[in-house]
C-alpha positions in Angstrom: -16.0 8.3 18.5 -19.6 7.3 19.3 -23.0 8.4 18.0 -23.4 10.2 21.4 -20.2 12.1 20.7 -21.6 13.2 17.3 -24.9 14.3 18.9 -23.0 16.3 21.5 -21.0 18.0 18.7 -24.2 18.7 16.9 -25.5 20.6 20.0 -22.3 22.6 20.1 -22.6 23.4 16.4 -26.2 24.5 16.9 -25.3 26.8 19.8 -22.4 28.3 17.8 -24.8 28.6 14.8 -22.2 26.9 12.6 -24.5 26.0 9.7 -22.0 23.8 7.7 -20.9 21.8 10.7 -24.5 21.4 11.8 -25.5 20.1 8.4 -22.6 17.7 8.2 -23.3 16.3 11.7 -27.0 15.9 11.0 -26.2 14.0 7.8 -23.6 11.9 9.6 -25.9 11.0 12.5 -28.6 10.1 10.0 -26.2 7.8 8.1 -25.0 6.1 11.3 -28.6 5.5 12.4 -29.4 4.1 8.9 -26.3 1.8 9.3 -27.5 0.6 12.7 -31.0 -0.2 11.3 -29.4 -2.1 8.4 -27.1 -4.0 10.8 -29.6 -5.1 13.4 -32.5 -2.8 14.1 -33.2 -0.5 17.0 -31.0 -2.5 19.5 -27.8 -2.3 17.5 -25.2 0.2 18.6 -22.6 1.2 16.0 -19.1 0.7 17.0 -16.3 3.2 16.4 -15.1 1.1 13.5 -18.7 1.2 12.1 -18.8 4.9 12.4 -15.4 5.3 10.7 -16.8 3.1 7.8 -19.9 5.4 7.5 -17.7 8.5 7.5 -15.5 6.9 4.8 -18.6 6.2 2.7 -19.7 9.8 3.1 -16.3 11.1 2.1 -16.4 9.0 -1.0 -19.9 10.3 -1.8 -18.8 13.9 -1.4 -15.8 13.4 -3.7 -18.1 11.9 -6.3 -20.5 14.8 -5.9 -17.7 17.3 -6.3 -16.6 15.7 -9.5 -20.1 15.7 -10.9 -20.8 19.3 -9.9 -17.6 20.4 -11.5 -18.5 18.7 -14.8 -21.9 20.4 -14.6 -20.4 23.8 -13.9 -22.1 24.2 -10.6 -19.4 26.0 -8.7 -21.6 27.0 -5.7 -22.4 23.3 -5.1 -18.7 22.4 -5.5 -17.8 24.8 -2.8 -20.5 23.5 -0.4 -19.4 19.9 -1.0 -15.8 20.8 -0.5 -16.5 22.5 2.8 -18.5 19.5 4.0 -15.8 17.1 2.8 -13.2 19.1 4.8 -15.2 18.7 8.0 -15.8 15.0 7.3 -12.1 14.3 6.8 -11.3 15.7 10.2 -13.1 12.7 11.7 -11.0 10.2 9.8 -7.6 9.0 10.9 -4.6 10.7 9.2 -4.4 9.7 5.6 -1.4 7.8 4.3 1.1 9.6 2.1 1.9 8.5 -1.5 5.2 7.1 -0.2 3.5 5.0 2.5 1.0 3.7 -0.1 3.9 2.8 -2.5 5.8 1.0 0.2 2.7 -1.0 1.2 2.1 -1.9 -2.5 5.7 -3.1 -2.8 5.3 -5.1 0.4 2.0 -6.6 -0.9 3.6 -7.6 -4.2 6.5 -9.4 -2.6 4.2 -11.1 0.0 1.7 -12.3 -2.6 4.2 -12.9 -5.5 2.1 -10.6 -7.7 3.7 -9.6 -11.0 1.0 -9.1 -13.6 -2.3 -7.1 -13.7 -4.1 -10.4 -13.3 -2.7 -10.5 -9.7 -4.4 -7.2 -8.7 -7.0 -9.1 -6.6 -4.3 -10.7 -4.5 -2.6 -7.4 -3.9 -5.8 -5.5 -3.1 -6.9 -8.3 -0.7 -3.6 -8.0 1.1 -3.8 -4.2 1.3 -7.5 -3.8 2.2 -7.1 -4.3 6.0 -3.9 -2.2 6.1 -5.4 0.8 4.3 -8.9 0.7 5.7 -9.8 4.3 6.7 -6.3 5.5 6.1 -6.2 5.8 2.3 -8.7 6.3 -0.5 -9.3 2.8 -2.0 -9.7 4.1 -5.6 -6.3 5.9 -5.3 -4.7 2.7 -4.0 -6.3 0.7 -6.7 -5.0 3.1 -9.4 -1.5 2.9 -7.9 -1.6 -0.9 -7.8 -2.7 -1.0 -11.5 0.3 1.3 -12.4 2.6 -0.9 -10.4 1.5 -4.2 -11.9 1.3 -3.2 -15.5 
């Protein structure tokens, strides 16, 4: 997926008058552009991995927003955020199942010799490249804590 792909999809959404999709794609293109500026200015082109990272960040922000809006009792905003989150998740690779995460944690524990909560950094360091974009880091972190202590 490239920035040009996103712009092409934005044109399609505009022609279809799909307001939610249009909003998500505009936000995503803006976030990718901001990322490019932060990385190297006008000449930098975001790679597919960069774009996946930006999408992952946007997904995390939407989950946080949903949680905060639920606490505030703003159901209309919760529904809007959930719709946008659903569209964003379609751009990410398939997410790992709980069983796959548990198997990776067990593998990481045996590979690093981790046994106590103090070893969490070792396990997370081992897991980070394997789960990037495929699992929610906070969920994995929670499972590692449970597993270690």
